[in-house]
N, C-alpha and C positions, 0 to 999 in steps of 0.2 A: 417561490421557493419555501413557502410555509410548510413546516413539518419535515423539512430536509435534515438529514444527519449532518451532511456536508453542503455548503453552499459557497461557491466563488462568485463574487459580484463585481464584474468589470475589473478583474485583477490584471494588473501590469507588473511585470518584473524587469527592471533595468539593471544590468551589471556594468560597472565601470563608468567612466566619464569622458566627455569630449570625444576624441578620435577613437578611443577604445570602447566606446559605449556600445552595448549589445542589449537588444530587447528580447529577453528569453520568452516572455509572454506578453501579449497585447490585448488588454480589455477582454480577457476570458471570463465568461460566465458559465457556471456549471453547477448542477445540483445532483446529489445522490440521496435517494430516499430510502427509508427502512425497507428492507427486503430486496433492494435492488443492487445488482452487480453492474458496474460500468467499466467498459474496456476503453483504454486510451491508446490510439495507434498513431503512427506518423514516422517519417524518416528521422535519422539521427540528427540531433540539433534542433528538433521541432519544439522542444519545451515540455516533453513528457515528464521527465524526472524533476524538472523545476516545479511543474504543477503538484507532483506528490510531495515534494519537500515543503511547499507552502501549505498544502492541505493538512500535513502533519505537524505544522507549527515549528518546523525546524528552520524556517526562514520567514521573513516578513515581505509583504508585497510593497513595491514602490508606490502604487496607487491601487484603489479598490479595497475590497474587504474579504476576508476568509472567515466563515462562521462555522463552528462545530456545535451541534445541538443548540443553535441560535445564539451562541456566544461568539462575539467578535474577538479573534485571537490578538489582534493588534492592541486591544485595550487591556490585555492581561500582562502581568509581570512575568519575568523569566520562570519563577518558581510556580506560578499558577498555570502557565503553559505546560510545565514539566508534569505537574500533577494530572492535568487533563490528558496528556499522552499516556501516562502510566495507567490511568483508570479506564480510559475510553478508546484509545487509538492503538491498533496493532499495526506495526510497519514492518514489511519484509524488504530489507535492503538488497540491492544487487550484489554487494560485496559481503553479505550475511551479517557483518558488524557484531560478531559474537565476541565475548570477553575471554581471551585465551586462558586466563587463570581460573576460569570457573568451568565446571562440568556441564554437560548438556542440560541436566536437570536444574542446576543452579542458574544457568543463563535464562532458562524459561521461567524459573521462579522469581528471579530478581525484581521485575516490575511489581509484582504482588507484595513482595517483602518491603520495597521501598514505599509502597502505598499504605503500609501498616498491617498487612496480613501476617499472621503468625507463621513462622518458618514451616511447621509441620503442614499447615493447611496450604501453604504456597507450594510446597513440594508435592503434595497429593494432586493438586491441580496441575502442576507441571508434568507429572508422570502421566496423567490422563491425557494431556495435550500431545505428549510424545508418543503415546499409544495411538492417538488419532492419525499421526502421520507415519506410523509403522516402524518407530525405532525406540520403543520403551526399553529394549535390551541394551541400548547404548547410553542410557541415563547417566552412568557414572564415568563416561569417557570425556576427555578434554578435546576441544576442537581440533588440535593437531594430531589427534589419534582417530580422526574421521575423515572420510573422503569429502570432496566438495559437494556431492549430492547429499550426503548425510548431514553436512553442516547446513545446507539449504533447508533441509527438513526441520532442523532444530530452530532455525530462524523463523520458519513458518509456525512451528508449534508456539514460539514466544509471541508471535503476532495474534494467534487466535485463542490463547489461554484466557480463562476468565470470561467476564461479561463485556467483551469489547463491542462497542457500538459502531465503530469505523474501522474497517480493515483496508490498508493501503499496501499494494504489492508491486514492486518494481521488477518485472521480469521474473515471477516467482518460480517458473519452471526451468529457468535457464541452465542449471547445473544438473538437471534430472533426466533420466531416460524416459522414453515415451509413456510407459505404463505408469511409472511413479508420478510423472507430470500429470497424467489423467487423474490419478488418485487425489493429488493436491488440489486440482481445479474442482474436482467433485466436492472436496472438503470446503473450499471457499464458497462454492455455490450453496452448499448445505448451510453454512453460517449465515449467508444472506437470506436464504429461505426461512431461517429462524428469526429474522428480524434485524440483523446488522445491515449496514450499508458497506458496499465494497467498491474500491476503485483499483483497477489492475492495468498497469502499462505492459503491453505485449507487442511484439512484432509479428506474431503469427496469427493468421486468420482463423485457424482451427481452434485456437485457444480463446479468441475473441467470441467465438460462437457460443461460449458458455455464458456470456453476458446478456443482460436484458437490453443493453444499448451500447453502441460503439460511438466514441467521439474521435474524430480524426483531426490531428493538429498538423499544421505546416507553418514554419516560420513564426511560431508563437501565437498563431491565430487558429481558432476553431473554424475549419473549412467545411465540415459536414458532421451530421449526426444521423445515426441510422440504427435500426434493429440489427441483429447479428447476421441475418441472411445475406444481405447484398454487400458484405464487407469485401468479398473477393472482387466484386465489381469496382468498388472504390479504389482498391489497391491497384487494379489493372489501369484504371483511369489516371491514377496518380503517376504511374510509370510511363504513361504516354505523354505526359505534360512536359 
């Protein structure tokens, strides 16, 4: 895993105790290298979203280690992890996670401002990111003035703004029409081609085909890894089990 932007080393995550204990992930090892887009697939409840929250430092593993740029997240304090997320990690949440009281541009600019960037420079970067996702004209609208698809694009702009080294996306095209979804996947692919590492949770094989590698989870365990071409075969095999 040397040189990996993201490395999960034998990561296990257990929720609850005793009779309510649930193993969300079981000894999962995964690396995402600079320039690589990794798609994560699997049935509902397989641990896909848990993997992303651990990779983004939003949760900590029960066992194993999560490293971003070689730094073990478990050894960092809360403030240090927050700084790392603001500076290096872009996260596209399934429920968008926008701040209702901020405009689109303010939502996208916020991580940069919190990290010490001057407001004008942060807004300039935010407008550029909104332009990339095709909604620069909505910069001054609030989330409740936008459709679900438009909010999704704001969330994606926030994830790719600045010099993000790791982009984590949980069903990033879920609220988008087919053409816009393709545009967003093209943007994620472009950012990885420029040197970022990306991990994308998706349930659609045609979206996974944009990735360099597909990791398939079932019951919290990695059951297969493949290039994008045979993923349809994997899904068919899964349905027959």
